[in-house]
BASE-718227 format. One record per residue: z, y, x of N, C-alpha, C, O, CB in turn. Coordinates in steps of 0.1 Angstrom, whole numbers, plus 5000, padded with zeros to 4 digits. Atoms other than C-alpha are relative to their C-alpha. Glycine has a CB too. Layout:
<lonus>
LONU|Z|Y|X|Z|Y|X|Z|Y|X|Z|Y|X|Z|Y|X
...
</lonus>
This chain:
<lonus>
LONU|5000|4988|5009|5000|5000|4999|5000|5013|5010|4996|5024|5006|5013|5001|4990
LONU|5000|4987|4991|5006|5024|5030|4988|5000|5008|4987|5009|5016|5013|5002|5010
LONU|5013|4999|4994|4971|5016|5043|5003|4997|5015|4996|5003|5023|4992|5015|4998
LONU|4998|5003|4987|4985|5002|5076|4990|4988|5004|4986|4988|5015|5015|4996|5003
LONU|5009|5010|4998|4963|4971|5072|4990|4999|4990|4993|5003|4979|5006|4990|5001
LONU|5011|5000|5009|4929|4966|5056|5001|4990|4988|4996|4993|4977|4988|4997|5007
LONU|4999|5011|5011|4938|4934|5035|5014|4995|4999|5022|4995|5009|4989|4988|5003
LONU|4986|5006|5002|4969|4919|5020|4999|4986|5001|4992|4979|4993|5006|5004|4986
LONU|5000|5015|4998|4976|4884|5035|5006|4993|4989|5003|4981|4988|5008|4997|5012
LONU|4994|5007|5010|4995|4875|5005|4993|4999|4986|4998|4994|4976|5012|5006|4998
LONU|5008|5000|5013|4967|4880|4979|4998|4986|4996|4993|4978|5004|4987|5008|5002
LONU|5004|5012|5006|4963|4851|4956|5009|4988|5004|5007|4977|4999|4987|4997|5003
LONU|4993|5011|4994|4990|4832|4975|5008|4994|4988|5010|4981|4987|5010|5006|5013
LONU|4994|5007|5012|5010|4827|4942|4993|4990|4992|4998|4980|4987|5005|5010|4991
LONU|5010|5007|5007|4980|4815|4924|4999|4986|5008|5001|4976|5001|4986|5008|5001
LONU|5002|5012|4993|4975|4788|4951|5012|4992|5000|5011|4980|5000|4995|5002|5014
LONU|4988|5008|5000|5013|4779|4952|5000|4993|4987|5002|4980|4986|5013|5008|5002
LONU|5000|5008|5013|5011|4772|4915|4991|4989|4998|4995|4978|4993|4997|5007|4990
LONU|5010|5011|5000|4980|4752|4917|5005|4989|5008|5002|4977|5004|4988|5004|5005
LONU|4996|5011|4991|4995|4731|4945|5011|4993|4994|5012|4981|4996|5004|5006|5015
LONU|4989|5008|5007|5026|4722|4924|4996|4998|4986|5005|4994|4978|5013|5009|5002
LONU|5006|5002|5014|5005|4720|4892|5011|5007|4989|5016|5002|4979|4999|4982|4996
LONU|4993|4991|5010|5024|4748|4876|4993|5008|4991|4999|5017|4985|5008|5009|5007
LONU|5009|4993|5009|4996|4761|4856|5004|4998|4986|5007|4986|4983|4985|4996|5002
LONU|4994|5003|5014|5005|4765|4819|4990|4993|4993|4978|4994|4996|5005|5014|4992
LONU|5010|5008|5009|4990|4741|4794|4993|5008|4990|4998|5019|4987|5008|4989|4991
LONU|5007|4991|5009|4964|4755|4771|5006|4998|4985|5009|4987|4981|4984|4998|5000
LONU|4995|5001|5014|4976|4763|4736|4987|4993|4991|4976|4996|4992|5004|5017|4994
LONU|5010|5007|5010|4958|4740|4709|5004|5003|4986|5016|5002|4982|5000|4984|5003
LONU|4999|4998|5015|4954|4749|4674|5004|4987|4991|5000|4976|4994|4986|5006|4994
LONU|4998|5012|5007|4969|4726|4648|4988|4997|4992|4980|5005|4989|5012|5001|4990
LONU|5012|5004|5008|4945|4704|4630|5004|5003|4986|5015|5007|4982|4997|4984|5001
LONU|4996|4996|5013|4942|4709|4594|5010|4991|4993|5019|4995|4986|4988|5000|4991
LONU|4988|5008|5005|4963|4679|4584|5014|5004|5006|5024|5004|4998|4998|4986|5004
LONU|4989|4996|4994|4989|4690|4609|5006|5013|4993|5018|5013|4991|4997|5003|5014
LONU|4998|4987|5004|4988|4725|4595|5006|4997|4984|5017|5003|4981|4986|5008|5001
LONU|4997|5003|5014|4991|4712|4558|5014|4992|4999|5023|4995|4991|4988|4990|4993
LONU|4987|5007|5000|5020|4688|4568|5010|5009|5003|5021|5009|4996|5001|4990|5010
LONU|4989|4991|4997|5040|4715|4584|5004|5009|4989|5015|5011|4986|4998|5007|5013
LONU|4998|4990|5011|5037|4740|4556|5005|4994|4988|5015|4999|4982|4987|5007|4996
LONU|4995|5007|5010|5041|4715|4529|5016|4994|5001|5024|4993|4992|4990|4988|4998
LONU|4986|5005|4997|5074|4701|4546|5009|5012|4998|5021|5011|4994|5003|4993|5015
LONU|4991|4988|5002|5087|4737|4546|5002|5004|4985|5013|5008|4980|4994|5012|5007
LONU|5000|4998|5015|5079|4741|4509|5011|4991|4994|5019|4995|4985|4986|4997|4994
LONU|4994|5010|5007|5096|4709|4499|5015|4997|5005|5022|4989|5000|4991|4989|4999
LONU|4988|5003|4994|5126|4710|4523|5010|5012|4996|5008|5024|4998|4997|4998|5016
LONU|4989|4992|5003|5158|4726|4510|5006|5007|5013|5010|5019|5012|5010|4992|4993
LONU|4993|4994|4988|5171|4731|4545|4991|5010|5008|4997|5020|5014|5004|4988|5009
LONU|5010|4992|4995|5140|4748|4558|4991|5009|4992|4982|5016|4998|4994|4993|5007
LONU|5010|4993|5009|5123|4763|4528|5000|5015|5003|4990|5022|5001|5004|4997|4985
LONU|5000|4985|4999|5134|4798|4536|4991|5005|5012|4989|5017|5013|5014|5004|5002
LONU|5010|4997|4990|5111|4797|4567|4986|5000|4997|4977|5005|5004|5002|4990|5011
LONU|5015|5000|5004|5079|4792|4547|4995|5013|5000|4985|5015|5007|4998|4993|4986
LONU|5008|4987|5001|5071|4827|4538|4996|5007|5012|4986|5014|5012|5007|5009|4992
LONU|5005|4992|4988|5070|4842|4574|4989|4992|5007|4979|4998|5012|5012|5003|5011
LONU|5009|5009|4994|5052|4811|4587|4987|5000|4995|4976|5002|5001|5005|4986|4999
LONU|5012|4999|5008|5027|4810|4560|4992|5013|5002|4980|5013|5004|5003|5000|4986
LONU|5007|4985|4997|5020|4848|4565|4993|5000|5014|4982|5005|5015|5011|5011|5000
LONU|5008|4998|4987|5013|4844|4603|4989|4990|5001|4979|4992|5009|5010|4997|5013
LONU|5011|5009|5000|4992|4813|4596|4989|5005|4991|4977|5001|4993|5005|4986|4994
LONU|5010|4995|5010|4973|4832|4569|4994|5014|5005|4983|5018|5001|5006|5001|4985
LONU|5006|4988|4995|4968|4864|4589|4994|5000|5014|4984|5007|5018|5011|5009|5001
LONU|5004|5001|4986|4964|4853|4626|5006|5012|5007|5001|5015|5018|4985|5000|5001
LONU|4992|4991|4994|4988|4882|4635|5007|4995|5011|5012|4984|5010|5007|5006|4993
LONU|4990|5004|4990|5007|4882|4668|5013|5002|4994|5015|5009|4985|4998|5010|5014
LONU|4986|5000|5005|5043|4876|4663|5007|5014|4999|5014|5017|4989|5008|4991|5010
LONU|4995|4987|5000|5053|4911|4672|4994|5008|4990|5001|5017|4984|4999|5007|5013
LONU|5006|4993|5011|5029|4924|4648|5004|4998|4986|5005|5007|4978|4989|4998|5000
LONU|4995|5004|5013|5041|4905|4619|5014|5003|4998|5018|5010|4988|4999|4985|4997
LONU|4986|4997|5002|5078|4908|4625|5002|5016|5001|5012|5020|4996|5008|4994|5011
LONU|4998|4985|5000|5072|4947|4631|4994|5006|4988|4994|5018|4987|4993|5006|5012
LONU|5006|4992|5012|5056|4953|4598|5011|5004|4991|5022|4998|4988|4990|4991|4991
LONU|4991|4994|5011|5072|4976|4573|4993|4999|4987|4981|4996|4986|5004|5015|5004
LONU|5007|5001|5013|5066|4978|4536|4991|5010|4998|4983|5009|4989|5009|5000|4988
LONU|5012|4991|5002|5045|5008|4541|4988|4996|5006|4977|5003|5004|5004|5012|5005
LONU|5012|5005|4994|5021|4987|4561|4993|4991|4992|4982|4986|4995|5002|4994|5012
LONU|5007|5011|5009|5015|4963|4533|4994|5008|4987|5000|5014|4978|5012|4988|4994
LONU|5008|4992|5011|4988|4978|4510|4995|4991|4989|4985|4984|4990|4987|5009|5007
LONU|5003|5009|5012|4989|4959|4477|4988|5003|4992|4981|4995|4986|5012|5000|4991
LONU|5010|4997|5007|4963|4979|4462|4986|4997|5006|4976|4994|4999|5002|5013|4997
LONU|5013|5002|4992|4936|4976|4489|4999|4985|5005|4989|4980|5011|5000|5011|5013
LONU|5000|5015|4995|4947|4939|4498|4999|5000|5014|4992|4991|5019|4989|4991|4994
LONU|5001|5000|4986|4951|4948|4534|5014|5003|5007|5022|5010|5002|4989|5010|5004
LONU|4988|4997|4992|4979|4948|4561|4996|5010|5012|4988|5007|5021|5006|4987|5005
LONU|5003|4991|4989|4979|4978|4583|5009|4997|5013|5021|5000|5013|5001|5015|4995
LONU|4994|5003|4987|4988|4967|4619|5001|5013|5007|4990|5018|5011|4992|4988|5008
LONU|4999|4988|4992|5001|4998|4636|5012|4999|5012|5012|5006|5022|5004|5012|4990
LONU|4987|5000|4990|5033|4987|4657|5000|4985|5006|4993|4976|5002|5015|5003|4992
LONU|4997|5012|4994|5044|4958|4678|5015|4997|5004|5020|5003|5014|4992|4999|5012
LONU|4986|5000|4998|5080|4948|4676|5004|4991|5013|4999|4980|5013|5008|4995|4987
LONU|4998|5008|4987|5093|4935|4711|5016|4999|5001|5023|5008|4999|4994|5007|5013
LONU|4985|5004|4998|5128|4918|4717|5001|4995|5014|4994|4986|5019|5005|4989|4989
LONU|4998|5006|4987|5141|4913|4751|5013|5007|5006|5017|5017|5001|4988|5002|5010
LONU|4988|4995|4995|5172|4919|4772|4999|5012|5008|4991|5013|5017|5007|4990|5009
LONU|5000|4985|4993|5178|4955|4782|5008|4999|5012|5017|4990|5013|5007|5012|4989
LONU|4992|4999|4990|5192|4964|4815|5009|5011|4996|5006|5023|4998|4993|5001|5012
LONU|4991|4989|5004|5222|4983|4801|5015|4996|5004|5018|4985|5010|4999|5001|4983
LONU|4985|5001|4995|5260|4986|4807|5006|4987|4993|5013|4980|4999|5009|5014|4997
LONU|4994|5010|5009|5269|4962|4778|4993|4987|5002|4998|4977|4999|4999|5005|4985
LONU|5005|5013|4996|5243|4937|4790|4993|4994|4987|4988|4983|4987|5012|4991|5006
LONU|5004|5006|5011|5232|4932|4753|4983|5000|5000|4976|5008|5006|5006|5008|4987
LONU|5014|4999|5004|5197|4924|4741|4996|5010|4989|5005|5015|4982|4995|4986|4996
LONU|5005|4990|5011|5176|4946|4719|4986|5000|4995|4978|4993|5000|5003|5014|5004
LONU|5013|4998|5005|5146|4956|4701|4993|5013|5005|5000|5023|5009|5000|5000|4984
LONU|5006|4988|4997|5119|4981|4710|4986|4999|4992|4980|4989|4991|4998|5001|5015
LONU|5013|4998|5006|5088|4993|4691|4990|5005|5009|4992|5016|5015|5002|5009|4989
LONU|5011|4996|4991|5056|4995|4709|4986|5001|4993|4985|4995|4982|5000|4990|5011
LONU|5012|5000|5006|5020|5002|4701|4994|4987|5002|4999|4979|5011|4992|5011|5005
LONU|5006|5012|4999|4997|4972|4696|4995|4998|5014|4994|5007|5022|4989|4999|4989
LONU|5003|5003|4988|4986|4953|4725|4988|5007|5007|4988|5009|5019|4998|4986|5000
LONU|5011|4991|4994|4954|4972|4729|4994|5009|4988|4999|5009|4976|4988|4991|5006
LONU|5005|4990|5012|4934|4999|4709|4995|4993|4989|4997|4997|4977|4988|5009|5005
LONU|5006|5007|5010|4916|4973|4690|5011|4993|4991|5009|4988|4980|4989|4990|5007
LONU|4989|5007|5008|4950|4959|4679|5005|5008|4989|5012|5003|4980|5011|4997|5009
LONU|4998|4990|5014|4954|4990|4655|4988|4996|4990|4977|5000|4992|4998|5018|5004
LONU|5011|5005|5009|4935|4973|4627|5006|4997|4986|5018|4997|4984|4993|4986|5006
LONU|4996|5004|5013|4936|4962|4590|4996|4986|4999|4984|4982|5001|4995|5009|4989
LONU|5002|5015|5003|4940|4925|4582|4997|4999|4985|5004|5005|4977|5013|4991|5003
LONU|5001|5003|5014|4926|4913|4550|5011|4992|4995|5016|4983|5002|4987|4993|4997
LONU|4989|5007|5006|4954|4901|4527|4995|4989|4991|4991|4991|4979|5008|5009|4992
LONU|5005|5012|5010|4945|4866|4512|5010|5000|4988|5021|5004|4989|5001|4985|5008
LONU|4993|5001|5013|4957|4861|4475|5015|4993|5002|5025|4998|4997|4990|4991|4990
LONU|4988|5005|4998|4985|4837|4487|5010|5007|5008|5022|5007|5006|4999|4989|5005
LONU|4993|4993|4991|4997|4859|4515|5005|5013|4992|5016|5018|4995|4992|5002|5013
LONU|4996|4988|5008|4998|4889|4490|5012|4995|4992|5022|5002|4990|4988|5007|4991
LONU|4991|5005|5010|5018|4867|4466|5013|4999|5007|5024|5002|5001|4996|4986|4994
LONU|4988|5003|4993|5043|4858|4493|5007|5014|5004|5020|5015|5005|4996|4991|5013
LONU|4996|4987|4997|5047|4895|4503|5007|5006|4988|5018|5012|4989|4989|5010|5005
LONU|4996|4995|5012|5052|4905|4467|5014|4993|4995|5023|4999|4989|4989|4998|4990
LONU|4987|5007|5003|5079|4877|4462|5012|5005|5009|5023|5007|5004|4999|4984|5003
LONU|4989|4997|4992|5097|4886|4492|5006|5017|4997|5018|5020|4998|4993|4998|5016
LONU|4995|4985|5004|5098|4925|4483|5008|4999|4988|5018|5006|4987|4987|5009|4998
LONU|4993|5000|5013|5110|4916|4448|5015|4994|5003|5025|4999|4998|4993|4991|4990
LONU|4987|5006|4996|5137|4893|4463|5010|5009|5007|5022|5009|5004|4997|4990|5008
LONU|4991|4991|4992|5151|4919|4486|5004|5011|4991|5015|5017|4993|4992|5006|5014
LONU|4997|4990|5010|5150|4944|4457|5012|4995|4992|5022|5002|4991|4987|5003|4992
LONU|4988|5006|5008|5171|4922|4435|5012|4998|5007|5022|4999|5000|4997|4987|4993
LONU|4987|5004|4992|5196|4913|4461|5006|5012|5007|5017|5012|5012|4998|4990|5011
LONU|4995|4986|4994|5199|4950|4474|4999|4998|5015|5009|5002|5022|5016|5005|4996
LONU|5001|5004|4984|5188|4937|4510|4993|5014|5007|4983|5019|5003|4990|4985|5003
LONU|5003|4990|4992|5185|4965|4534|5000|4997|5015|5009|4990|5020|5008|5011|4996
LONU|5000|5004|4986|5175|4963|4571|5013|5006|5007|5017|5017|5005|4987|5005|5007
LONU|4986|4996|4994|5207|4966|4592|4997|5007|5014|5007|5011|5020|5009|4987|5002
LONU|5005|4996|4986|5187|4978|4623|4990|5011|5000|4980|5011|4992|4993|4987|5007
LONU|5011|4991|4998|5169|5009|4632|4995|4999|5014|5002|5000|5024|5006|5015|4997
LONU|5007|5001|4987|5143|5005|4660|4992|5012|5002|4981|5013|4996|4992|4988|5000
LONU|5008|4989|4996|5130|5036|4674|4995|5008|4987|4983|5013|4986|4987|4995|5008
LONU|5003|4993|5011|5131|5053|4640|4996|4991|4989|4996|4995|4978|4990|5009|5004
LONU|5005|5007|5011|5117|5024|4620|5012|4990|4995|5020|4984|5003|4987|4991|5004
LONU|4989|5008|5005|5141|5006|4597|4997|4994|4985|5006|4990|4977|5012|5010|4999
LONU|5005|5006|5013|5120|4993|4566|4992|4986|5003|4982|4984|4997|4990|5010|4992
LONU|5008|5013|4996|5109|4959|4581|5000|4990|4988|5010|4988|4981|5007|4994|5012
LONU|5003|5011|5011|5094|4932|4558|5008|4988|5001|5013|4984|4991|4986|4995|5002
LONU|4995|5013|4998|5110|4902|4574|5013|5002|5008|5013|5006|5020|4989|4992|5006
LONU|4987|4998|4997|5147|4901|4578|5008|4986|5001|5006|4977|4992|5006|5010|4990
LONU|4993|5013|5001|5171|4872|4589|5012|5000|4991|5013|5010|4983|5005|4995|5015
LONU|4989|5001|5007|5203|4863|4572|5011|5011|5004|5020|5013|4996|5005|4988|5001
LONU|4992|4989|4996|5221|4892|4591|4993|5014|4998|4997|5024|5004|5005|4999|5013
LONU|5006|4989|5004|5195|4915|4577|4994|5008|5012|4991|5020|5012|5009|5007|4993
LONU|5007|4994|4988|5180|4920|4613|4985|4995|5000|4981|4985|4993|5009|4996|5013
LONU|5014|5004|4998|5144|4918|4622|4998|4987|5007|5007|4984|5014|4992|5009|5007
LONU|5002|5013|4994|5130|4884|4634|4995|5004|5014|4992|5016|5018|4988|4991|4991
LONU|5006|4998|4986|5119|4879|4671|4995|4987|5004|5000|4977|4999|5010|5007|5010
LONU|5006|5012|4996|5099|4854|4688|5007|4987|5003|5003|4976|4999|4992|5003|5010
LONU|4992|5010|4996|5126|4833|4703|5008|4993|4988|5011|4981|4988|5010|5005|5011
LONU|4994|5007|5011|5143|4827|4670|4989|4993|4992|4992|4982|4987|5008|5010|4991
LONU|5011|5008|5007|5109|4817|4653|4997|4988|5008|4995|4977|5001|4988|5008|4999
LONU|5004|5012|4991|5101|4793|4683|5011|4990|4998|5008|4978|4996|4998|5003|5016
LONU|4989|5010|5002|5135|4777|4679|5000|4993|4987|5002|4981|4986|5014|5007|5001
LONU|5001|5005|5014|5131|4773|4643|4990|4989|4999|4992|4978|4994|4997|5011|4990
LONU|5012|5010|5002|5097|4756|4646|5004|4987|5008|5002|4976|5003|4986|5006|5006
LONU|4996|5013|4994|5112|4731|4672|5008|4992|4993|5007|4979|4992|5006|5002|5011
LONU|4992|5008|5009|5140|4722|4649|4993|4994|4989|4996|4982|4986|5011|5008|4995
LONU|5008|5005|5011|5117|4718|4620|4991|4987|5004|4991|4977|4997|4992|5012|4995
LONU|5011|5010|4995|5091|4697|4638|5009|4988|5003|5007|4977|4998|4990|5006|5014
LONU|4991|5011|4997|5120|4675|4653|5006|4993|4989|5007|4980|4989|5010|5004|5009
LONU|4995|5006|5012|5135|4670|4620|4990|4992|4992|4993|4981|4987|5004|5011|4991
LONU|5011|5007|5006|5102|4661|4604|4997|4986|5007|4997|4976|5000|4988|5010|5001
LONU|5003|5011|4992|5093|4637|4631|5010|4988|5001|5007|4977|5003|4997|5005|5014
LONU|4989|5008|5002|5128|4621|4627|4998|4992|4987|5001|4980|4985|5013|5008|5001
LONU|5002|5007|5013|5120|4614|4591|4989|4990|5001|4990|4980|4995|4998|5009|4989
LONU|5010|5007|4999|5087|4600|4600|5005|4985|5007|5002|4974|5003|4989|5007|5007
LONU|4996|5013|4992|5103|4576|4624|5011|4990|4992|5013|4978|4995|5007|5004|5015
LONU|4992|5007|5012|5127|4566|4595|4994|4995|4988|5001|4991|4979|5009|5008|4996
LONU|5009|5002|5013|5098|4560|4571|5005|5006|4988|5006|5000|4978|4999|4985|4997
LONU|4998|4993|5014|5109|4587|4547|4989|5001|4992|4977|5002|4997|5006|5013|5001
LONU|5011|4999|5011|5089|4589|4516|4993|5014|4999|4982|5016|4993|5005|4996|4987
LONU|5006|4986|5001|5085|4627|4520|4989|5001|5012|4982|5011|5013|5013|5013|5002
LONU|5010|4999|4991|5062|4620|4550|4990|4991|4998|4991|4982|4990|5006|4999|5012
LONU|5010|5009|5000|5030|4603|4555|4998|4992|5012|4987|4985|5014|4988|5007|4996
LONU|5000|5008|4986|5037|4587|4589|4994|5006|5011|4992|5000|5021|4994|4988|4998
LONU|5007|4993|4988|5020|4613|4610|5010|5009|5006|5016|5018|5000|4987|5009|4994
LONU|4992|4992|4992|5040|4629|4638|4993|5014|5002|4981|5015|5002|5003|4993|5014
LONU|5004|4987|4998|5038|4667|4643|5003|5003|5015|5013|4998|5020|5007|5009|4991
LONU|4998|4996|4986|5035|4682|4678|5009|5011|5001|5009|5019|4991|4988|5004|5008
LONU|4992|4990|4999|5061|4706|4690|4992|5013|5005|4986|5012|5016|5012|4996|5009
LONU|5008|4988|4996|5044|4741|4692|5007|5013|4999|5018|5013|4993|4987|5002|4992
LONU|4994|4985|5001|5052|4778|4695|4994|5007|4988|4985|5001|4982|4997|5010|5014
LONU|5004|4991|5011|5048|4805|4668|4985|5005|5004|4976|5007|4995|5010|5011|4998
LONU|5017|4995|4996|5015|4817|4688|4990|4990|4996|4979|4994|4993|4998|5003|5016
LONU|5010|5012|5004|4998|4785|4679|4995|5003|4986|4983|5000|4983|5008|4984|5000
LONU|5004|4996|5014|4997|4798|4643|4988|5009|5001|4978|5009|4993|5011|5007|4992
LONU|5011|4990|4998|4975|4825|4655|4987|4993|5003|4977|4995|4996|5002|5010|5013
LONU|5013|5009|4996|4950|4800|4672|4997|4993|4988|4985|4992|4986|5003|4988|5012
LONU|5005|5008|5010|4952|4779|4640|4993|5008|4989|4983|5004|4982|5012|4993|4994
LONU|5007|4991|5011|4942|4808|4617|4986|5002|5005|4977|5001|4997|5007|5015|4998
LONU|5014|4998|4992|4912|4815|4642|4992|4987|4997|4980|4988|4991|5003|5002|5017
LONU|5007|5013|5002|4902|4779|4641|4996|4997|4985|4985|4992|4983|5009|4988|5006
LONU|5003|5002|5015|4904|4776|4602|4988|5009|4997|4978|5005|4990|5012|5002|4990
LONU|5010|4989|5003|4882|4809|4600|4987|4995|5005|4977|4995|4998|5003|5014|5006
LONU|5013|5004|4995|4855|4795|4623|4997|4987|4994|4985|4985|4993|5001|4999|5016
LONU|5004|5012|5007|4857|4761|4606|4992|5002|4987|4983|4994|4982|5012|4992|4996
LONU|5005|4996|5014|4849|4779|4573|4988|5008|5002|4983|5013|4992|5010|5008|4992
LONU|5012|4993|4998|4819|4795|4590|5001|5015|4999|4991|5022|4996|4989|4995|4992
LONU|4999|4986|5001|4833|4830|4590|4993|5006|5012|4992|4999|5023|5014|5004|4999
LONU|5008|4994|4989|4813|4854|4612|5010|5002|5013|5021|5007|5012|4994|5013|4995
LONU|4990|4998|4989|4828|4853|4647|5003|5015|5005|5013|5017|5012|4995|4993|5013
LONU|4995|4987|4997|4827|4891|4650|5009|5005|4990|5018|5013|4994|4990|5009|5000
LONU|4988|4997|5009|4847|4894|4618|5013|4994|5004|5024|5000|5002|4996|4997|4986
LONU|4990|5007|4995|4870|4869|4632|5007|5007|5011|5020|5009|5011|4995|4987|5004
LONU|4995|4993|4990|4874|4889|4663|5005|5013|4994|5015|5019|5000|4990|5002|5009
LONU|4995|4986|5006|4880|4921|4641|5013|4997|4994|5022|5005|4996|4990|5008|4989
LONU|4987|5004|5007|4909|4903|4621|5010|4996|5012|5023|4998|5010|4996|4985|4990
LONU|4991|5003|4991|4924|4891|4653|5003|5011|5011|5011|5009|5020|4996|4987|5006
</lonus>
């Protein structure tokens, strides 16, 4: 950086180290249609995990990034135009602070193209409407203000916004529970095991379903 030497001898050294130790990350694979249907139907019929169905179905039906969906406010959901306005990205991480507590920050989307309108499918619209009505009837209000934002659509049992770690942990528990039922020949399953996946895989899954249904690739890129 001080221009004492012309080249950096450590360039790409980390890449070569990872390759030599086989530390490259595995590629994410979208869920197949049967796997997707099994996962969502299990959520719908399970008393223990039913409360997870709305947010996971919305992620599956929109292809939004986890921070974009968890960062949605009710003002971003346009029921008249049937679109979701993506304007922010909610980030959760450990702050370097005196008390050492973790926290939320609101950022702009990942890129300029990230500021977009996602078409709202009828089922996704229905889920948003039901969640809004539920919160209204129970008098649920967000207990956290993040950079001036406090009207988040998706709240946990403590009325705090969701974040990726919580959602990933939930998926792991759900899949392991489902697979345990399969291994015990439970009648609620059809004998097919589900892979453990992350919430980001739902974004890949949405994209895959759109392409399988012959959606224009340029339109898919715009949605994502």
